[in-house]
KOLDODREN-843871 format. One record per residue: x, y, z of N, C-alpha, C in turn; residue in one letter; residue number from 1. Coordinates in Angstrom, 3 decimals. Example, Ala and Ser with C-alpha at 12.3 -4.5 7.8 and 13.67 -1.06 7.14 Angstrom:
<mivexs>
{{13.190,-5.690,7.800},{12.300,-4.500,7.800},{13.200,-3.300,7.800},a,1} {{12.850,-2.250,7.080},{13.670,-1.060,7.140},{12.900,0.030,7.870},s,2} 
</mivexs>
This chain:
<mivexs>
{{-64.970,-76.517,114.596},{-65.489,-75.072,115.068},{-66.812,-74.908,115.655},m,1} {{-66.805,-73.699,116.470},{-68.175,-73.501,117.537},{-68.492,-72.400,116.782},r,2} {{-70.204,-72.469,117.210},{-70.446,-70.813,116.484},{-71.922,-70.823,117.369},i,3} {{-71.399,-69.564,117.672},{-73.064,-69.162,118.536},{-73.570,-67.105,117.971},v,4} {{-74.705,-67.288,118.458},{-74.712,-66.013,118.017},{-75.257,-65.413,118.587},s,5} {{-74.560,-63.758,118.787},{-74.717,-62.831,120.145},{-76.290,-62.139,120.182},l,6} {{-76.283,-62.482,119.185},{-77.967,-61.729,118.504},{-78.326,-61.423,117.003},a,7} {{-79.611,-61.461,116.690},{-79.969,-61.597,115.633},{-81.330,-60.821,115.430},s,8} {{-81.553,-59.190,114.845},{-82.552,-59.261,114.822},{-81.811,-57.593,114.087},g,9} {{-83.187,-56.546,113.753},{-82.776,-55.540,113.217},{-82.607,-54.551,114.363},s,10} {{-82.206,-55.038,115.797},{-81.457,-54.384,116.875},{-80.303,-54.563,117.486},s,11} {{-79.823,-55.420,116.440},{-78.563,-56.051,116.127},{-77.775,-56.943,115.378},g,12} {{-76.636,-57.204,115.451},{-76.763,-58.811,115.176},{-74.759,-59.115,115.279},n,13} {{-74.763,-60.076,116.079},{-73.272,-60.196,115.834},{-73.173,-62.047,115.833},c,14} {{-72.241,-62.661,115.428},{-71.812,-63.708,115.415},{-70.612,-64.283,115.743},t,15} {{-70.138,-65.170,116.495},{-69.062,-65.524,117.066},{-68.950,-67.137,116.399},l,16} {{-67.706,-67.163,115.659},{-66.768,-68.412,114.806},{-65.703,-68.753,116.252},i,17} {{-65.346,-69.856,116.269},{-64.953,-70.137,117.170},{-63.618,-72.127,116.469},v,18} {{-62.151,-71.379,116.600},{-61.828,-72.775,115.728},{-61.459,-73.066,116.912},s,19} {{-60.111,-74.061,116.564},{-58.880,-74.421,116.802},{-57.768,-73.333,117.244},e,20} {{-57.652,-72.487,116.346},{-56.728,-71.411,117.256},{-56.937,-70.398,116.247},n,21} {{-58.521,-69.794,115.675},{-58.955,-68.281,115.585},{-60.270,-68.435,116.326},a,22} {{-60.644,-67.078,116.387},{-61.691,-66.904,117.016},{-62.093,-65.110,116.095},r,23} {{-63.589,-65.067,115.654},{-63.983,-63.674,114.690},{-65.572,-64.193,115.083},l,24} {{-65.920,-62.403,114.926},{-66.812,-62.462,115.110},{-67.310,-61.932,113.857},l,25} {{-68.576,-61.963,113.321},{-69.547,-61.653,111.785},{-70.270,-60.116,112.696},i,26} {{-70.056,-59.068,112.223},{-71.151,-57.953,112.557},{-70.456,-57.609,114.319},d,27} {{-71.038,-56.547,113.899},{-70.947,-55.769,115.457},{-72.045,-55.494,115.534},v,28} {{-73.169,-55.261,115.330},{-74.477,-54.346,115.723},{-75.351,-54.350,116.930},g,29} {{-73.790,-54.632,117.972},{-74.194,-54.274,119.644},{-73.660,-53.520,120.059},l,30} {{-73.385,-52.827,121.231},{-72.553,-51.935,122.151},{-71.330,-52.990,122.574},s,31} {{-70.401,-52.198,122.665},{-69.119,-52.826,123.321},{-69.386,-54.071,124.304},k,32} {{-70.050,-52.895,125.657},{-70.672,-53.670,126.464},{-71.359,-55.133,126.965},r,33} {{-71.982,-55.391,125.649},{-72.940,-56.399,125.325},{-72.272,-57.128,124.707},q,34} {{-71.121,-57.060,123.919},{-70.746,-58.192,123.071},{-69.643,-58.765,124.449},i,35} {{-68.633,-57.664,125.187},{-67.958,-57.830,125.870},{-68.191,-58.561,127.320},l,36} {{-70.040,-58.476,127.670},{-70.829,-59.149,128.318},{-70.569,-60.998,127.567},q,37} {{-71.029,-61.043,126.730},{-71.506,-61.770,126.258},{-70.252,-63.335,125.858},r,38} {{-68.906,-62.705,125.785},{-67.958,-63.238,124.786},{-67.160,-63.797,126.499},l,39} {{-67.384,-62.678,127.548},{-66.978,-63.375,128.952},{-67.537,-64.785,129.200},e,40} {{-68.710,-64.653,128.897},{-69.664,-66.183,129.117},{-69.177,-67.353,128.580},k,41} {{-68.802,-66.679,127.280},{-68.837,-68.056,126.385},{-66.935,-68.493,126.260},l,42} {{-66.134,-67.080,126.622},{-64.647,-67.646,126.458},{-63.997,-66.991,127.039},l,43} {{-64.459,-66.794,128.814},{-63.745,-65.739,129.907},{-63.512,-64.910,129.895},g,44} {{-62.657,-64.678,130.677},{-62.244,-63.213,130.919},{-61.452,-62.314,129.831},p,45} {{-61.366,-61.168,129.910},{-60.290,-61.197,128.563},{-60.030,-62.043,126.852},r,46} {{-61.280,-62.212,126.617},{-61.328,-63.055,125.502},{-60.598,-62.540,123.954},p,47} {{-60.131,-63.305,123.551},{-59.329,-62.759,122.525},{-60.341,-62.849,120.907},r,48} {{-60.198,-61.958,119.474},{-61.128,-61.791,119.012},{-60.132,-61.649,117.422},i,49} {{-59.404,-62.456,116.550},{-58.377,-61.845,115.827},{-58.935,-61.405,114.695},d,50} {{-60.548,-61.381,114.379},{-60.548,-60.753,113.327},{-62.056,-59.730,113.565},g,51} {{-62.306,-59.369,112.662},{-64.256,-59.048,112.502},{-65.054,-58.793,111.188},i,52} {{-65.388,-59.658,110.699},{-65.920,-59.424,109.048},{-67.467,-59.262,109.117},l,53} {{-67.208,-57.841,108.385},{-68.261,-57.354,108.078},{-69.570,-57.489,106.626},i,54} {{-70.504,-57.814,107.017},{-71.690,-58.421,105.880},{-71.935,-56.745,105.006},t,55} {{-72.366,-55.948,105.572},{-72.638,-54.779,104.997},{-72.732,-53.842,105.778},h,56} {{-72.973,-52.746,105.280},{-72.909,-51.331,106.589},{-74.270,-50.856,107.420},e,57} {{-74.854,-51.422,107.616},{-76.175,-51.035,107.550},{-76.096,-50.892,109.401},h,58} {{-76.979,-49.991,110.211},{-76.292,-49.720,111.428},{-76.237,-50.932,112.642},t,59} {{-78.094,-52.081,112.239},{-77.838,-53.341,113.432},{-76.686,-54.365,112.924},d,60} {{-75.295,-53.961,111.978},{-74.549,-55.096,111.754},{-73.289,-54.218,111.978},h,61} {{-72.944,-52.833,112.170},{-71.761,-52.054,112.347},{-71.751,-51.030,113.540},i,62} {{-72.699,-51.073,114.332},{-73.380,-50.162,114.922},{-71.937,-49.754,116.664},s,63} {{-71.200,-51.089,116.887},{-70.199,-51.188,117.681},{-68.889,-51.519,116.924},g,64} {{-68.687,-51.093,115.799},{-67.728,-51.159,114.787},{-66.573,-51.017,115.745},l,65} {{-66.389,-49.426,115.910},{-65.035,-48.771,116.187},{-64.790,-49.278,117.745},g,66} {{-65.819,-49.007,118.556},{-65.433,-49.802,120.138},{-64.481,-51.187,120.009},q,67} {{-65.783,-51.734,119.520},{-65.404,-53.270,119.778},{-63.410,-53.269,119.250},v,68} {{-63.330,-53.078,117.753},{-62.118,-53.668,117.200},{-61.434,-52.648,117.637},a,69} {{-61.173,-51.527,118.543},{-60.285,-51.107,119.286},{-59.950,-51.883,120.799},r,70} {{-60.619,-51.886,121.410},{-60.775,-53.273,122.465},{-60.697,-54.457,122.164},a,71} {{-60.214,-55.035,121.078},{-59.396,-55.726,120.884},{-58.223,-56.134,119.789},f,72} {{-57.898,-55.155,119.453},{-56.726,-54.740,118.591},{-56.817,-55.696,117.136},q,73} {{-58.304,-55.999,116.781},{-58.037,-56.884,116.251},{-58.420,-56.182,113.878},c,74} {{-58.066,-56.858,112.851},{-58.066,-55.918,112.121},{-59.800,-55.974,111.442},p,75} {{-60.389,-55.758,110.649},{-61.990,-55.199,110.470},{-61.661,-55.810,109.255},i,76} {{-62.472,-56.798,107.892},{-63.380,-56.922,106.820},{-63.964,-56.916,106.397},y,77} {{-64.200,-56.107,105.236},{-65.547,-56.175,104.732},{-64.848,-55.788,103.136},a,78} {{-66.074,-55.854,102.666},{-65.955,-56.043,101.166},{-65.297,-54.156,100.395},s,79} {{-64.590,-54.380,99.271},{-63.926,-52.694,99.063},{-65.042,-52.393,98.747},e,80} {{-66.764,-52.880,98.227},{-67.637,-51.465,97.937},{-67.529,-50.957,99.498},g,81} {{-67.909,-51.408,100.721},{-68.552,-51.899,101.928},{-67.200,-50.967,102.739},t,82} {{-65.913,-51.216,102.443},{-65.303,-50.952,103.446},{-65.173,-49.289,103.285},a,83} {{-65.370,-48.519,102.253},{-65.387,-46.945,102.809},{-66.197,-46.410,103.086},p,84} {{-67.633,-47.117,103.484},{-68.454,-46.258,104.256},{-68.464,-46.529,105.981},l,85} {{-67.449,-47.426,106.241},{-67.420,-47.997,107.037},{-66.457,-46.757,107.863},l,86} {{-65.462,-45.995,107.022},{-64.619,-45.146,107.774},{-65.204,-43.986,108.382},e,87} {{-66.294,-44.022,108.137},{-66.910,-42.307,109.470},{-66.669,-42.752,111.015},p,88} {{-66.907,-43.993,110.457},{-67.329,-44.624,111.955},{-66.711,-45.197,113.424},a,89} {{-65.158,-44.869,111.787},{-63.601,-45.437,112.938},{-63.306,-44.322,112.815},l,90} {{-61.877,-44.446,114.389},{-60.834,-43.414,114.222},{-59.654,-44.052,113.527},s,91} {{-58.528,-43.405,114.097},{-57.756,-43.601,112.469},{-56.429,-44.727,112.872},s,92} {{-57.125,-45.927,114.443},{-56.376,-46.467,115.218},{-56.892,-48.116,114.293},s,93} {{-57.939,-47.789,113.762},{-57.780,-49.197,113.823},{-57.944,-49.956,112.053},e,94} {{-58.340,-51.153,111.987},{-57.003,-51.588,110.670},{-57.929,-52.350,109.817},k,95} {{-58.429,-51.162,108.933},{-59.472,-51.998,107.937},{-59.141,-52.635,106.784},l,96} {{-59.514,-53.928,106.198},{-58.725,-54.751,104.920},{-60.421,-55.069,104.092},l,97} {{-59.625,-54.863,102.371},{-61.124,-54.515,101.995},{-60.890,-56.333,101.257},a,98} {{-62.093,-56.564,101.338},{-61.222,-58.119,100.613},{-62.427,-58.149,98.772},f,99} {{-62.226,-58.650,97.952},{-62.827,-58.820,96.866},{-63.682,-60.125,97.407},t,100} {{-65.117,-59.998,96.947},{-65.805,-60.806,97.188},{-65.515,-62.415,95.522},p,101} {{-65.869,-63.749,96.182},{-65.334,-64.633,95.896},{-63.847,-65.218,96.194},n,102} {{-63.200,-64.038,96.381},{-62.071,-64.385,96.612},{-61.606,-65.080,98.275},q,103} {{-61.314,-66.438,98.268},{-61.264,-66.940,99.520},{-59.839,-66.095,100.387},i,104} {{-59.581,-66.114,101.572},{-59.288,-64.938,102.184},{-58.797,-66.079,104.055},f,105} {{-57.211,-65.579,104.954},{-57.665,-66.212,106.237},{-57.298,-65.737,106.753},q,106} {{-57.948,-65.904,108.011},{-57.007,-66.218,108.856},{-56.758,-66.825,110.253},v,107} {{-56.026,-67.247,109.883},{-55.479,-68.030,111.076},{-55.672,-69.336,110.709},r,108} {{-56.440,-70.078,111.354},{-56.978,-71.659,110.586},{-58.003,-71.201,109.663},d,109} {{-58.406,-70.616,109.631},{-60.260,-70.657,109.177},{-59.767,-70.028,107.697},l,110} {{-60.314,-70.254,106.944},{-60.438,-70.102,105.208},{-62.077,-69.225,104.911},f,111} {{-62.309,-68.465,105.074},{-63.245,-67.343,104.468},{-63.780,-67.233,102.981},i,112} {{-64.344,-67.294,102.364},{-64.741,-66.696,101.307},{-65.956,-66.276,101.788},e,113} {{-65.871,-65.133,101.032},{-66.764,-64.409,101.250},{-67.496,-63.979,99.893},p,114} {{-69.041,-64.238,99.864},{-70.250,-64.360,98.959},{-71.015,-63.258,98.314},f,115} {{-71.489,-62.537,96.677},{-72.052,-61.108,96.773},{-74.177,-61.925,97.589},p,116} {{-74.165,-61.048,98.099},{-75.462,-61.868,98.772},{-76.922,-60.166,97.747},i,117} {{-77.764,-60.587,97.379},{-78.632,-59.453,97.363},{-79.481,-58.673,98.551},p,118} {{-78.937,-57.596,98.204},{-79.458,-56.879,99.330},{-79.206,-54.627,99.213},h,119} {{-80.214,-54.140,99.856},{-79.954,-53.218,99.159},{-78.558,-52.060,100.248},d,120} {{-77.606,-52.797,99.623},{-76.898,-52.027,100.342},{-75.391,-51.758,99.382},a,121} {{-74.232,-51.041,99.923},{-73.639,-50.944,98.699},{-72.801,-52.649,98.091},a,122} {{-71.999,-53.462,99.197},{-71.504,-54.557,98.349},{-71.606,-55.213,99.534},q,123} {{-72.741,-56.151,99.944},{-72.997,-57.018,101.111},{-72.859,-58.061,100.990},p,124} {{-72.064,-59.047,101.285},{-71.761,-60.659,101.170},{-72.556,-61.438,102.703},c,125} {{-72.022,-62.376,101.657},{-72.038,-63.412,102.783},{-70.913,-64.450,103.022},g,126} {{-70.960,-65.265,104.176},{-69.672,-65.699,104.051},{-70.000,-67.455,104.635},f,127} {{-68.742,-68.080,103.809},{-68.932,-69.533,103.450},{-67.577,-69.656,104.333},a,128} {{-66.963,-70.459,105.607},{-65.924,-70.786,106.017},{-65.871,-71.805,106.601},i,129} {{-64.141,-72.791,106.204},{-63.839,-73.505,106.680},{-62.730,-73.912,107.248},a,130} {{-62.891,-74.666,108.373},{-61.642,-74.592,109.775},{-60.370,-76.177,108.419},e,131} {{-59.080,-75.128,108.522},{-58.252,-75.594,107.899},{-57.736,-77.379,108.156},e,132} {{-57.841,-78.640,107.641},{-57.212,-79.870,108.232},{-56.056,-80.421,107.231},s,133} {{-55.959,-81.342,107.888},{-54.971,-82.530,107.272},{-55.831,-83.214,106.283},l,134} {{-56.822,-83.354,106.680},{-58.009,-83.957,105.815},{-59.011,-83.735,105.373},f,135} {{-58.957,-83.039,103.775},{-59.115,-81.626,103.115},{-60.387,-82.006,102.885},a,136} {{-60.919,-83.216,102.502},{-62.158,-83.831,101.534},{-63.277,-83.847,103.127},s,137} {{-62.897,-83.530,104.080},{-63.541,-83.894,105.454},{-63.760,-82.619,106.392},f,138} {{-63.298,-81.439,105.329},{-63.185,-80.042,106.841},{-64.676,-79.254,106.899},n,139} {{-64.879,-79.742,107.818},{-66.326,-79.077,108.069},{-66.349,-77.434,107.744},a,140} {{-67.543,-76.747,107.321},{-67.914,-75.690,106.201},{-69.251,-75.078,106.515},r,141} {{-68.994,-74.032,107.015},{-70.652,-73.578,107.480},{-70.710,-72.282,106.779},i,142} {{-72.307,-71.376,106.703},{-72.186,-70.460,105.978},{-72.905,-69.688,106.509},a,143} {{-72.788,-68.185,106.748},{-73.686,-66.854,107.229},{-74.350,-66.263,106.272},v,144} {{-75.659,-66.553,105.620},{-76.284,-65.713,104.786},{-77.621,-64.749,105.620},a,145} {{-77.624,-63.700,105.942},{-79.068,-62.983,106.524},{-78.689,-61.760,105.606},t,146} {{-80.126,-60.805,105.604},{-79.492,-60.210,105.031},{-80.473,-59.811,103.492},d,147} {{-80.983,-60.482,102.996},{-80.903,-60.909,101.363},{-82.391,-61.278,101.000},l,148} {{-82.401,-60.507,99.979},{-83.766,-60.618,99.235},{-84.559,-61.773,98.571},g,149} {{-83.315,-62.399,98.138},{-83.248,-63.482,97.192},{-81.911,-64.538,97.353},v,150} {{-82.551,-66.152,97.168},{-81.911,-66.777,97.318},{-80.909,-67.173,96.079},v,151} {{-80.299,-66.637,95.507},{-79.767,-66.954,93.972},{-79.148,-68.185,93.920},t,152} {{-79.294,-68.716,92.620},{-78.735,-70.121,91.786},{-77.060,-70.393,92.385},e,153} {{-76.324,-68.791,92.419},{-75.238,-68.926,92.978},{-75.359,-69.386,94.236},e,154} {{-75.556,-68.367,95.420},{-76.101,-68.683,97.155},{-76.489,-70.153,96.805},i,155} {{-77.053,-71.015,96.384},{-77.526,-72.206,96.861},{-76.626,-72.969,96.980},r,156} {{-75.318,-72.548,96.060},{-74.834,-73.894,95.417},{-73.460,-73.693,96.939},q,157} {{-73.457,-72.123,96.381},{-72.507,-71.791,97.885},{-73.228,-73.306,99.298},r,158} {{-73.915,-72.412,99.618},{-74.673,-73.391,100.877},{-74.494,-75.007,100.579},l,159} {{-74.643,-74.749,99.664},{-74.789,-76.575,99.526},{-73.848,-77.227,99.714},s,160} {{-72.583,-76.417,99.841},{-71.242,-77.176,100.076},{-71.086,-77.737,101.809},e,161} {{-72.214,-76.617,102.850},{-71.786,-76.359,104.216},{-72.513,-77.086,104.967},c,162} {{-71.735,-77.845,106.167},{-72.844,-78.633,106.829},{-74.166,-78.021,107.898},d,163} {{-73.462,-76.422,108.201},{-74.139,-75.373,109.128},{-74.684,-74.645,108.252},l,164} {{-76.017,-74.370,107.864},{-76.441,-72.458,107.474},{-76.779,-72.060,108.597},v,165} {{-76.174,-71.099,108.663},{-76.965,-69.150,109.190},{-77.715,-68.881,108.151},m,166} {{-79.268,-68.406,108.212},{-80.129,-68.593,106.688},{-81.138,-67.373,107.358},l,167} {{-81.395,-66.152,107.035},{-82.151,-65.386,107.282},{-83.525,-66.407,107.272},e,168} {{-84.727,-65.962,107.821},{-85.924,-66.282,107.543},{-87.003,-64.778,108.697},s,169} {{-86.541,-63.821,107.744},{-87.353,-62.535,108.174},{-88.713,-62.486,108.892},n,170} {{-89.982,-62.945,107.813},{-90.753,-62.205,107.896},{-91.729,-63.398,107.508},h,171} {{-93.670,-63.562,108.067},{-94.291,-63.960,107.664},{-94.830,-63.515,106.327},d,172} {{-95.004,-63.631,105.428},{-95.809,-63.185,104.498},{-96.883,-62.899,104.466},i,173} {{-98.157,-63.075,105.202},{-99.004,-62.681,105.399},{-99.047,-61.509,106.604},e,174} {{-98.453,-62.168,107.431},{-97.948,-61.176,108.413},{-97.654,-59.616,107.666},m,175} {{-96.794,-59.540,107.226},{-96.273,-58.740,106.569},{-97.418,-57.903,105.758},l,176} {{-98.015,-58.545,104.993},{-99.050,-57.852,103.996},{-99.903,-57.732,104.975},l,177} {{-100.782,-57.829,105.579},{-101.206,-57.151,106.874},{-101.014,-56.673,108.481},n,178} {{-99.309,-56.187,108.396},{-99.177,-55.125,109.660},{-99.646,-53.738,109.527},g,179} {{-98.666,-53.103,109.712},{-99.251,-51.870,109.782},{-97.986,-51.245,108.894},w,180} {{-96.958,-51.668,108.926},{-95.470,-51.239,108.314},{-96.414,-50.446,107.254},y,181} {{-95.694,-49.308,106.964},{-95.989,-48.401,105.008},{-96.021,-48.705,104.065},p,182} {{-96.774,-48.536,102.794},{-96.718,-50.214,101.938},{-95.048,-50.007,101.330},e,183} {{-94.458,-48.473,100.981},{-92.843,-48.534,100.830},{-92.106,-49.773,101.208},d,184} {{-92.297,-49.250,102.748},{-91.527,-49.940,103.292},{-91.839,-51.837,102.867},l,185} {{-92.801,-52.164,103.048},{-93.309,-53.302,102.823},{-92.922,-54.265,101.139},k,186} {{-92.502,-53.131,100.446},{-92.187,-53.382,98.713},{-90.702,-53.546,99.623},r,187} {{-89.888,-52.877,100.104},{-88.607,-53.100,100.567},{-88.488,-54.672,100.718},r,188} {{-88.821,-54.875,101.820},{-88.928,-56.221,102.720},{-89.300,-57.384,101.675},i,189} {{-89.888,-57.117,100.943},{-90.602,-58.117,99.786},{-89.985,-58.147,98.696},l,190} {{-89.267,-57.342,98.063},{-88.283,-57.357,97.075},{-87.003,-58.510,97.298},s,191} {{-86.197,-58.102,95.997},{-85.248,-59.066,95.741},{-84.063,-58.589,96.335},d,192} {{-84.140,-56.965,97.285},{-82.879,-56.768,97.494},{-83.452,-56.142,98.991},v,193} {{-85.147,-56.760,99.539},{-84.865,-56.852,100.962},{-84.813,-57.968,101.956},g,194} {{-85.663,-58.871,102.537},{-85.183,-59.523,103.427},{-86.459,-61.318,102.834},h,195} {{-85.658,-62.342,103.293},{-85.863,-63.607,103.587},{-87.239,-63.689,104.082},l,196} {{-88.121,-64.181,103.020},{-89.278,-64.814,104.103},{-89.209,-66.206,104.686},s,197} {{-89.939,-66.644,105.933},{-90.053,-68.115,106.007},{-90.025,-69.032,105.391},n,198} {{-91.021,-68.718,104.360},{-91.043,-69.798,102.811},{-90.126,-69.971,101.980},e,199} {{-89.868,-68.556,101.825},{-88.147,-68.524,101.043},{-87.008,-70.182,101.886},a,200} {{-86.839,-69.103,103.122},{-85.699,-69.612,103.698},{-86.067,-71.484,103.723},a,201} {{-87.441,-71.643,104.165},{-88.199,-73.108,103.942},{-87.698,-73.713,102.320},a,202} {{-87.542,-72.876,101.918},{-87.683,-73.659,100.382},{-86.162,-74.035,100.286},q,203} {{-85.023,-73.192,100.319},{-83.469,-73.055,100.067},{-83.174,-74.460,101.203},t,204} {{-83.813,-74.501,102.467},{-83.229,-75.255,103.082},{-83.439,-76.551,103.011},l,205} {{-84.628,-76.885,102.178},{-85.311,-78.340,102.044},{-84.272,-78.844,100.421},q,206} {{-83.755,-77.542,99.832},{-82.552,-78.373,99.013},{-81.694,-78.571,99.384},y,207} {{-80.982,-77.637,100.338},{-79.367,-77.828,101.099},{-79.690,-79.827,101.846},l,208} {{-81.091,-79.390,102.209},{-81.192,-80.854,102.531},{-81.348,-82.112,101.862},a,209} {{-81.687,-82.093,100.349},{-81.730,-83.237,99.885},{-80.807,-83.219,99.033},e,210} {{-80.222,-82.062,98.673},{-78.887,-82.323,97.547},{-77.671,-81.535,98.053},r,211} {{-77.690,-81.679,99.502},{-76.243,-80.595,99.883},{-75.828,-81.591,100.960},g,212} {{-75.303,-81.153,102.129},{-74.438,-81.539,102.769},{-75.238,-81.081,104.344},r,213} {{-75.844,-80.551,104.226},{-76.746,-79.682,105.385},{-76.878,-80.558,106.539},l,214} {{-76.959,-80.564,107.818},{-76.970,-81.394,108.747},{-77.994,-79.927,109.967},r,215} {{-77.635,-78.906,109.832},{-78.131,-77.691,111.301},{-78.498,-76.951,110.210},t,216} {{-79.524,-76.339,110.462},{-79.965,-74.661,110.067},{-79.957,-74.455,110.954},a,217} {{-79.516,-72.728,111.279},{-80.084,-71.939,112.008},{-80.699,-70.549,111.414},v,218} {{-81.891,-70.070,111.955},{-83.027,-69.544,111.752},{-82.509,-67.924,112.057},l,219} {{-82.311,-66.796,111.467},{-81.766,-65.272,111.191},{-82.337,-64.655,111.586},m,220} {{-81.782,-63.638,112.328},{-82.473,-62.408,111.938},{-84.180,-62.503,111.451},h,221} {{-85.127,-62.966,112.895},{-86.229,-62.559,112.522},{-86.811,-61.120,113.307},l,222} {{-88.396,-61.244,112.181},{-88.926,-59.588,112.294},{-89.536,-59.670,114.276},s,223} {{-89.248,-58.661,114.342},{-89.857,-58.762,116.183},{-91.796,-58.229,115.655},k,224} {{-91.959,-57.757,114.301},{-92.792,-57.206,114.169},{-94.000,-57.988,113.217},n,225} {{-93.174,-58.698,112.443},{-93.932,-59.879,110.916},{-93.699,-61.298,111.129},n,226} {{-92.780,-62.278,112.340},{-92.543,-63.052,112.249},{-92.790,-63.857,113.998},n,227} {{-93.033,-64.990,114.061},{-92.776,-65.632,115.551},{-91.889,-66.847,115.572},r,228} {{-91.187,-66.181,116.321},{-90.122,-67.882,116.388},{-91.058,-69.064,115.833},p,229} {{-92.512,-69.324,116.635},{-92.858,-70.407,116.244},{-93.101,-71.025,114.889},k,230} {{-93.815,-69.404,114.116},{-94.074,-69.908,112.880},{-92.948,-70.044,112.435},l,231} {{-91.976,-69.301,112.635},{-90.347,-69.366,111.437},{-90.290,-71.043,111.541},a,232} {{-90.325,-71.228,113.204},{-89.934,-73.183,112.536},{-91.299,-73.998,112.381},l,233} {{-91.731,-73.689,112.686},{-93.137,-74.744,111.837},{-93.008,-74.809,110.660},e,234} {{-92.986,-73.689,110.047},{-92.904,-73.488,108.370},{-91.449,-74.042,107.817},t,235} {{-90.788,-74.257,108.441},{-89.522,-74.571,107.869},{-89.455,-76.243,108.312},v,236} {{-89.871,-76.699,109.718},{-90.077,-78.384,110.065},{-91.088,-78.783,108.907},q,237} {{-91.719,-78.030,108.815},{-92.588,-78.982,108.172},{-91.846,-78.874,106.080},r,238} {{-90.929,-78.480,105.953},{-90.791,-78.680,104.385},{-89.288,-79.525,104.466},h,239} {{-88.931,-79.995,105.726},{-87.556,-80.411,106.049},{-88.452,-81.838,107.038},l,240} {{-89.376,-82.290,106.867},{-90.148,-83.162,107.226},{-89.525,-84.872,106.561},n,241} {{-88.949,-85.706,107.538},{-88.410,-86.694,106.766},{-86.579,-86.459,106.395},g,242} {{-86.353,-85.122,107.002},{-84.500,-85.635,106.979},{-84.015,-85.208,108.235},t,243} {{-82.583,-85.767,108.391},{-82.152,-85.770,109.827},{-81.644,-84.202,109.986},e,244} {{-81.807,-83.216,109.336},{-81.293,-81.934,109.896},{-82.241,-81.260,110.951},v,245} {{-81.089,-80.555,111.824},{-81.690,-80.073,113.264},{-81.559,-78.368,112.663},a,246} {{-83.105,-77.922,113.023},{-83.540,-76.887,113.167},{-83.548,-75.820,114.424},v,247} {{-82.787,-74.475,114.881},{-82.598,-73.497,116.114},{-83.305,-72.230,115.273},a,248} {{-83.293,-71.642,116.215},{-83.628,-69.910,116.109},{-82.839,-69.662,116.797},i,249} {{-81.917,-68.495,116.158},{-81.591,-67.334,116.826},{-81.885,-66.323,117.095},a,250} {{-82.516,-66.176,118.384},{-83.032,-65.306,119.283},{-82.930,-64.046,119.151},p,251} {{-83.557,-62.588,118.970},{-82.895,-61.959,118.659},{-82.231,-61.064,120.054},r,252} {{-82.402,-60.721,120.576},{-81.662,-60.368,122.006},{-80.345,-60.814,123.309},d,253} {{-80.594,-61.526,122.819},{-79.986,-63.460,123.450},{-79.104,-64.191,122.118},r,254} {{-78.499,-64.731,123.431},{-77.159,-65.257,122.825},{-78.146,-66.965,122.621},m,255} {{-77.912,-67.482,121.450},{-78.375,-68.707,120.713},{-77.934,-69.997,121.547},s,256} {{-78.095,-70.924,120.788},{-77.325,-72.328,121.142},{-75.400,-72.125,121.376},a,257} {{-74.781,-73.298,121.342},{-73.564,-73.326,120.940},{-74.184,-74.018,120.084},i,258} {{-73.442,-74.405,118.872},{-73.667,-75.078,117.897},{-71.923,-75.758,117.041},f,259} {{-71.885,-77.219,116.770},{-70.409,-77.410,116.875},{-70.944,-78.151,115.527},t,260} {{-69.227,-77.962,115.084},{-69.339,-79.163,113.144},{-68.120,-79.377,113.496},v,261} 
</mivexs>
C-alpha cells in the first residue's frame, strides 16, 4: 500500500490510500479542484477513485464530499450514525453506504475495519486497513485515527496491529492553555471528546513501538495556533528514542510524503 495525506488540519482533511487494485480517499475536506489537482500529481490524468471513507461529519472532513463523489462516481462509506447527517450535502445521484463500526467490509483488495473514536460528533470512526494477500499472516496493515480526545484501550489494541499509524497530534497543552482561544473552546479541545495533544500522541506511539508492530508514525491534524511541527516532532521523538520507528508530519495545507507499507 501507498499512503499520502493531501492535507490535514482544521482547514481541510483528505488522505489517499492506494493498493494494487484499490484507490480510496479518507475524508474530503478540500474542494474538488484542490483534490483533483493533487490526485493528478500522484496518479496522473483522470485518476480513478473506488470509494470515499468518512470519519465524521464535521465540515473540515466533508466540505467537498458531494462534488468529489460525483466527479469520481464512487460510493461514500460512513457509519450508521454519520450517514444521515451527510445527506443534506449530497444530491440524489451519490451512492451512500452505511457501515456498522467494528464490522469489516471490503473495497476491491482492501479490508476496512472501522472502529469507534471519542469525538464530539454523531458516530465518529477511525479506520484500520489491510491489503488482501495470499500470505494472510504477512498482510501490511495501516490505521488512520484523527479527531479523538483520548486513546482508549480498544483503540490502542487496534493500532498495535498496524505497521503504519496516522495519529492526531493536535496541540501542545501549554500553548493551548496560554493562547487566545476562549475558555469554552479550550475545554472542548482538552476534553475526552476533543483533540489529542502532542504528549498523548507520543505516549500512544511509544506503547505501539514497544508492544506492537509500528514502523512508521505520521502526525496528523496539527493546530495552526496551538502547535508547531517541530514541537510535535520533538515531543514524539523523545518518547521513541531508541526505537526504529520513523516519524513524519502531515502538513496542514499541502501533500505529505508518500509512505509505503
